[in-house]
matplotlib code that plots the C-alpha trace (Angstrom):
import matplotlib.pyplot as plt

x = [60.6, 61.7, 59.1, 58.5, 57.8, 61.1, 63.5, 65.5, 64.5, 67.0, 68.1, 67.5, 67.6, 64.7, 62.6, 63.3, 62.3, 59.3, 58.3, 58.9, 57.4, 54.2, 54.3, 54.2, 52.4, 48.7, 46.3, 43.9, 41.0, 37.2, 35.2, 32.8, 29.4, 27.3, 23.9, 21.0, 19.3, 16.1, 13.0, 10.5, 7.4, 9.1, 7.7, 9.8, 8.5, 10.2, 9.2, 8.8, 7.9, 5.3, 4.0, 0.1, -1.6, 0.5, -0.4, -4.3, -4.5, -3.6, -5.5, -8.9, -9.6, -9.6, -8.1, -4.6, -3.2, -0.1, -0.6, -1.2, 2.2, 3.9, 2.3, 3.1, 6.7, 7.3, 5.6, 8.3, 11.0, 10.4, 9.9, 13.7, 14.8]
y = [59.7, 56.1, 53.5, 50.6, 48.2, 48.4, 48.2, 45.5, 43.7, 44.6, 40.9, 38.9, 35.9, 36.3, 37.2, 34.5, 32.4, 34.3, 33.7, 29.9, 29.6, 31.6, 29.2, 25.8, 26.5, 25.0, 27.2, 25.8, 24.7, 25.6, 22.9, 21.4, 23.1, 21.5, 19.7, 21.6, 20.0, 17.6, 19.1, 17.1, 17.2, 19.8, 18.7, 19.9, 20.5, 18.4, 16.6, 13.2, 11.1, 8.4, 5.9, 6.4, 3.9, 4.6, 8.0, 7.1, 4.2, 7.4, 9.9, 7.5, 8.3, 12.3, 15.5, 14.5, 12.1, 13.9, 12.9, 9.2, 9.2, 10.5, 8.7, 5.4, 6.7, 7.1, 3.4, 2.0, 4.1, 3.1, -0.8, -0.8, 1.2]
z = [136.9, 136.3, 135.1, 137.6, 135.1, 133.7, 137.1, 138.1, 141.7, 144.3, 144.4, 141.1, 143.3, 145.4, 142.6, 141.0, 143.6, 144.2, 140.8, 141.3, 144.3, 142.5, 139.3, 141.4, 144.5, 144.4, 145.1, 147.9, 146.3, 147.8, 149.1, 147.0, 146.8, 149.5, 148.3, 149.8, 152.4, 152.0, 153.6, 153.7, 151.9, 149.6, 146.0, 142.7, 139.5, 136.9, 133.4, 133.1, 130.0, 130.7, 128.5, 127.3, 129.5, 132.5, 131.9, 131.2, 134.6, 136.8, 135.4, 134.7, 138.5, 137.4, 139.3, 141.2, 139.1, 139.5, 143.4, 143.1, 140.6, 143.2, 146.2, 143.6, 143.6, 147.2, 147.8, 145.4, 147.2, 150.1, 149.8, 147.7, 150.8]

ax = plt.figure().add_subplot(projection="3d")
ax.plot(x, y, z, "-o")
ax.set_aspect("equal")
plt.show()
């Protein structure tokens, strides 16, 4: 039984052209991943470094300080557009 790996192609020119085409043809690029859709009101957990004075300012009124920081940042974003 003959080994297919050692067998010569029937048409060497066609084999060479196919090899050249395979080596020089750009493969189609996959589309870039789409950004997740922004859902209003969904919060994301982050780690944030704040100055001690800033943190104390928002924590002085007790629980809800993270909401107050979020509200202040949202107001700034809306103001600056």
